[in-house]
N, C-alpha and C positions, 0 to 999 in steps of 0.2 A: 673557368674561374670559380665554380661552385665549390670545388674541393678545397679552396683556400679559406673558406668560411670556418676556420677552426679557432675561434676565440670564445671564451666563456662570458656570455652577456651578463650573467649574474655577478661576476667579479668586477664589473666596471661600474663606477659611480657616475651614472649618466647625468646627474644634476651638477657634477663638479669635474667634468672632463677637462683636460688641459687645453684642448683645441676644439671648441665648438665650431659650428659652420662659419660663424662670423670671424673668428680668429683664423680659421683655416684659409678663408678667402683673403683676409688681410695679409697673410703671409705668402700665399701662393700667387696671387695675381701680379704683384710687383715682380716676383722672380720670373714668372712666365713672360711678362711684358719685356723685362730686361733681356732674357734669353732670345725672345723673338726679334726684338729690335737689333740685337747684336748680329743675329743671323741675316736679317735683311740688310743691315749695314755691310756685312761681309759680302753679300750678293752684289750690292751696289759698288763696293770696292772692286770686286772682280770684274764687273761690267765696265767700270771706268778704265781699269788696266787693260782690258781686252781691246779697247779702242787704239792702244799703242801698237797692237799686232799679236799674232799667234805666238811668236817667240816670247813676248813679254808675259802673257798669261800662262804659258807653259812654265816659264822660269819661276813665276810666283807660286804656281801650284807645286812644283818640285820642292822649293825652299820651304813652303808652308807645311809640307809633310814632315820636315825636320822641326820646324818651329812648333808644330802641334805636339810633337813628342815632348818637347821641353815644357810646353804649356800644360800638358797633362800631368807632368811631375809637379808643377806648381799647384794645379787643381787638386792633386792628391794631398799635398801639404795643407791646402785650405780646407779640404774635407776633414783631415785630421784635427785641424783647429776647431772646426764646427762641431765635430763629435765630442771632443774633450770638453769644450766650453759649454755645450748644450747639456751634457751629462752633469757637469758641476752646477749649472743653473737649475736643472731639474732637482738636484739634491739639496738645493738651497745654499750652496757654498759659493757665493758670488766672489768672495775674496780669492779663493783658489782659482776660479775661472779667469780672473784678471791676471793673476800671476802666470797662469798657463799661456795666456794671450801674449804676454811680454816675451816669453821664451819662444813662442811661435815666430814672432817678428824677427828675433835674432837668428833663428834657425833658417827661415826661408831666405833671409838676406844673405847669409853665408853661402847657402847652396846655390842661389841664383847668380851670385858673383862668380863662384867657381865655374858654373856651367857657361857663363858668358865668356870667361877667360879661355876655357877650353875651345869653344867654338870660334873665337876670334883668332886664336893661334893656329888652329887646324882647319880653318875655313875652306881653303881651296882643296886640300887633300880629302877632307870629309865629303865634299860635293862630288868629286871625281870617284871616290871609293863607292859611294852609294848609288850614283846614277850612271857611272861609266861614261862612255863617249857619246853624250847627247850632242845635238847639233850645236855648232860653235856659238851662234848668236843667242841660243837658249842659255848656254853655260855662262856667257858673258853677263847677261842680265841677272842670272841667278847669283853670281858672285857679288854683284852690287847690292842686290836686294837683301841677301843674307848678312852682309857686313853691317848694314844700318839697323836691321831688325834685331840683330843679336844684342845691340846696345840697350834695347828696351826690356830685356829679361828681368833685371832686378825690379823694375817698376811694375811689370806685370805680376810678378810673384807677390810683391807687397800689397798690391791692390786686391788680388784674390784673397789674401789672408785677411785684410781689413774688412772686406765685404763679408767674409765668413763670420767675423766677430759680430757684426751687426745682425746678421740673420740668426745666429745662435741666440741672440737676445730677443728675437721676435720682430726685429725691424728690418724688413726686406725692401721697404720703400726707398730709403735713403741711398743705398748702393745702386738701386735702379736709376734714380735721378742723376747720380754722378755718371753712371755708365752711359745714359742717354746723351748727356751733354758731351761726353768724351767721344762718342761715336759720331755725333753731328760735327764736332771739330775735325774728326778724321776725314769725313766726306768733303767738308769745305776745303781742308788742306789738300786732299787729292785733286779737287777741281782747280785749285790755284797752282799747285806744283806740276800737275800733268798737262792741263789745258793752256795755262798762261805761260808758265816757265818752260814747259816741254821737257821736264826732267825724267819722264818715263817711270820705270820701276823705282828709281832712286827717289822720286817725288812721292810715290805711294808709300815707300818705306819710311821716309822722313815724317810724313803725316802721321803714320802709325806711332812712331817714337814720341812725337810731341803730345799726342792725345793720351798716351799711357803715362807720361810724366805728369800731365795735368791731373788725371784721375787719382793717381797715387798721392800727390801732394794734398789734394782736397780731402780724401778719405782719412789720411793720417792727421791732418789738422783737426778734423772733426772728432776723431777718436779721443782727443784730449779732454773733451767736454764731460763734466762729471755726471750729468743727469741722464745716464743710460746704463744698461746692464753691464757691458764690457767697456772698461776705460783703460786706455793705454797712453801714458804720458811719460815725460822725462826720459826720452828715448836714449839719450847718451849715457844714462845711468844703468841701463840694462846690462846685467852680467849673467853668464851662463849658469843655469842650475841643471846639472847633467842628469840628475835623477828624473826631473820633470821633462827634460828634453828626450830622455829615453822613452818615457811614457808616450810622449807625442809621436816620436819616431816609430813606436810600436804600432801605431795606427797609420801614420803617414808613409812609412817605408813599404809595407805590403800593398797599400793603395797605390803608391807611386810605381811599384814594380808592375802591378796589374795594369795601370794606365800606360806605363812605359811599354809593356809587352804589346798592348793594342797598337801603339804608334810604331813600334819596331815592325810589327806585322804589316801595318799600312805602308811602311817604307819598303818592305820586301815586295809587297804588291805593287807599289808605285814604281819600283825599279823594273818590275815586269812590264807594267803599262808603258813606261818610258821607251821601251824597245819597240813599241807598236807604231811610233811616229807621232808627229805633232797633232794630227787630227784626233787620234785616240786620247792623247794627253789632255787636249782641250775639252773633249767630250766628258772625260772622267772628272776633270776639274769642276765643270759646271754641275755635273750630277752630284758630286760631293756637296756642293753648296746647297742644292735642292734638298738633298737628304738631311742636311743639317737643319734646314728650315722646317721640314715636315716632322722632325723629331724633337724640335726645341721645346715644345710644350711638355713632352714627356720628361725631358731633362729637368725642366723647371719643377715638375712634380717630384722628381727624385731628390733634388736639392732641398725642397720644402720638407719632404718626408724625413730626410736625415736629421733635421732639427727637431721634428716632432718626436721621432722614435728616440733620439738622444735624450730629450727631456723626460720622456716616459720611463726610460731605463734608469736614468739618474734618480727619478722619484720612486722607483720600484713598482711602476705600474705596467707589468708585463702584458696583461691581457689587453690593456688599452693600446700598447705598442702593436700587438697583433692586429687589432681592429683598424688602426690607421694604415697599416700596410695593405690590408685587403681593400679598404676604401680608396686609397690612392691608386691602387692598380686599376680599379674600375674607372676612376677619373682619367688616368693616363691613357687607357685604352680608347675611351671615347674621344679624347682630345687628339690622339694620333690619327684616328680614322678621319676626323674632320680636316685636320691639317694636311694629311696625305692627299685627300681629294682636292683641297684648295691648291696645293703645290702642283698637282697634275694639271689643273686648269690654267695655271699661269706659265707653265714650262715653255710652251711654244712662243708666247709673246716675249718672255725674258730672253730666250736664245736669239730671237729676232732683234730685240733692242740691243743686245750685247754684240751684234754684228758677227755672230758665229758663222762659220762656213756651213753650207747645207749638210754635208756629210756628218760633221761633228754634231750639229743640232739634231739630226735624226737619231744618231747613236744615243745622245743624251735623253731624248724623249722616250725611246724604247726602254732604257734603264729605269727611268722614273716610273713608267707604267708597271714594271715588275716590282719595284719597291712599294708602290701603292697597293698592290695585291697582297704582298707577304707581310709587310711591316705591321699593320694593325693586328695581325693574328698572333705574333710571337714576341714583339719587342717589349711589351709591358712586363711579361714574366721574366724576360732575360735581363732587364735593367732595373726596373722599379723595385722588385723584390731584393735585388742585390744592394740597392741603396739602403733599404731597411736593415738588412743583415749587417752591413758595415757600420751603420749608426749604432747598433747594439754592441759593436766591438768584434764581430765575427769576420775580421778582415783577412785572415790567413786562408780560410776556406774559399772566400770569394776570389782571392788572388790566384790560388791553385787552379780552381775550376776555369776561371776566365782565361788564364794563360794556356791551359791545355786545349780548350775549345778554339781559342784564337789560332794557335799554330796547327792544331789537328784538323780543323774544319776550314777556317777562313783562308789561311795562307796556303796550306798544302793542297786543298781542293782547287783553289784559284790557279796555282802554278801548274798543277796536273792538267787542268782543262786547257790552259794556254799552250803548254809545251807538247802535250800528247794529241789533243784534238783541235788545236789551232783556234781556240775561242778568242774573241776580242775582249774588250773591257767588261762585257756582261759577266765574264767569269769571276770578276771581283765580287759581284753582287750575289752570285750563286753561292760562293764560299761564305759570304756574310750571312745569307739566309740560313745556311746550315749551322753556323755558329750560334746565331740567335735562338734557333729552335732547340738545339741540344742544351744550351745554357738555361733556357727557360724551364726545361724539364727538371734539370738538376737542382736549380734554385727553388723550384716549387716543392720538391721532395724535402729539401733542407728546411724550408719554412714549416712544413707540416710536422716534421719530426721534433722541432722545437729546441734542438741542441744549441742553436744560435743565441738563445736567451741566457746561456750560462757564461757569456763573454763580457759582462759589464766591466768597464774600465775604472770607474770611480766609486 
């Protein structure tokens, strides 16, 4: 990481930096807590569903690989919102930031409703096309779970956007509070619908839908209040401003394609794993949960960094933007090391509490060990630097690199190892490690050369 120390200290006003340690902590900690609790709630969700049986957890895992694709599209739109709004705030043009926020709301609502309709209409054909002839009870559960969770797409999209508005204005605490309450509601709903009413995967899906409706209603009610950086009100009066929508889409579409390619790649991998049987599917599902937990602090750092770099670029403070990228890479690397060791320590207890079969639990533990060794070494350069580049507006480069490394390393290598050498689900992680490593090298070179600094949006 020493080679990344390429910022000119003499060009930074250290007495007047945008984010001193106090502001950085106030922005980062709520984001990290929110992401961490979301991951733990996701783990608890999976554990509760697993008590219904292997077919249930396998069905949820398969459907969530599709849901995660859609979620990443929404996350990309939220990232676009955060970048645009934070750059306007950095430039001092709050009015333009509010105007952009209204267009983001209209855009994500239209896109999410369209995706919901497509998935509802082609639900059965889509599942059979992606996963083929999986076991009958797995497919039956998958069809039920997919039907209900698809209805939550618009609410998830709007909540992501609303949270991004708050973070762009430096308030990450409020979205965290709403998310925590929503996740608790989800767990309580699972307990009621799964254990009391015995609705299985339908109960888990219904609980998810209710919690997402709740958090969306709360966040958009609060966005109407005037004493904050970004204010969005009079929702019915919003009309499309296509020039502004185009600027938002110029960030959101490449980020959406990048995130979408990641999830398409995961679907291709998931399709390969699904052919290995229920034991491998269950092991991979739990390993995915564990990997999400040990990387969640790093994701929180990246989300925080987007807002920091966006404001710096909007204010014309390029050296300060470089400084924050380097600093946050160090913070992320330390946080990931600690969280990887923590997750490794809890993996066996979690698989036991989840009631996983011995073979699945062993597979899961072996994959978590490999992740614990490799992830702290390369993840930070692969992802955190990318968040910084995108926040400056360098989204096309990030999209192209991530897409190439995803398909060239993660997907191709995984399929090759499975089809040619007969690897089990560990092949998924070998491909992922290769992807992280190559991307880390390329993003580091891009950062050092500084071309990303010429992509300011406002």
